[in-house]
C-alpha positions in Angstrom: 82.3 132.4 40.2 83.5 132.7 36.2 80.4 131.3 34.4 81.1 131.2 30.5 77.9 128.9 28.2 78.8 128.2 24.4 76.3 130.2 22.8 75.4 126.8 21.2 73.7 125.9 24.8 72.0 129.6 25.9 68.9 127.7 26.2 70.5 125.9 29.0 71.4 129.0 31.1 68.8 128.7 34.1 69.6 125.0 34.1 73.1 125.4 34.3 72.7 127.7 36.9 70.4 125.5 38.8 73.1 122.5 38.8 75.6 124.9 40.6 73.3 126.1 43.0 72.3 122.4 43.8 75.9 121.2 43.3 76.5 119.4 46.4 73.2 117.6 46.7 72.6 116.6 42.7 74.2 114.5 39.9 75.5 111.6 39.6 79.5 111.5 41.2 81.8 110.2 38.2 85.2 111.4 40.2 86.3 112.6 43.9 89.7 114.1 44.2 91.6 117.2 44.1 88.6 118.3 42.4 84.6 117.2 41.6 83.3 115.9 38.4 79.5 115.6 38.4 77.1 114.1 35.9 73.6 116.3 35.1 71.0 115.0 32.9 69.1 117.9 31.4 66.1 117.9 28.9 67.2 114.0 27.4 71.0 115.1 27.6 74.2 114.6 30.0 76.2 117.6 30.9 79.2 116.9 33.1 80.6 119.7 35.2 83.9 119.8 37.0 84.0 121.6 40.4 87.9 123.0 41.1 89.3 122.8 44.5 89.9 126.5 46.0 93.4 126.6 47.0 94.5 127.5 50.5 94.7 131.4 51.4 98.4 131.4 50.7 98.6 129.8 48.0 96.2 132.3 46.3 98.3 134.8 47.3 101.3 133.3 45.7 99.4 132.3 42.6 98.7 136.1 41.9 101.7 138.1 42.9 104.6 135.8 43.4 104.8 132.7 40.9 104.6 133.2 36.5 101.5 131.1 34.9 101.7 127.6 33.5 102.1 129.3 30.2 104.8 131.6 30.9 106.8 128.8 32.9 
């Protein structure tokens, strides 16, 4: 899993990792569709986290080997 934190928010790194581990059980649902967006409250701040849908096995192969990226298209 790709995990990138802006340097301004390094102090919340452990809270973010906990959010990702408990994503299915906690948080306030904002949007549910192809992707899932939830809002979390950490130390008085609101953070919005987006979980992308994982492509099917066949699509993974097509996207990585056969199809050019969106930027190239």
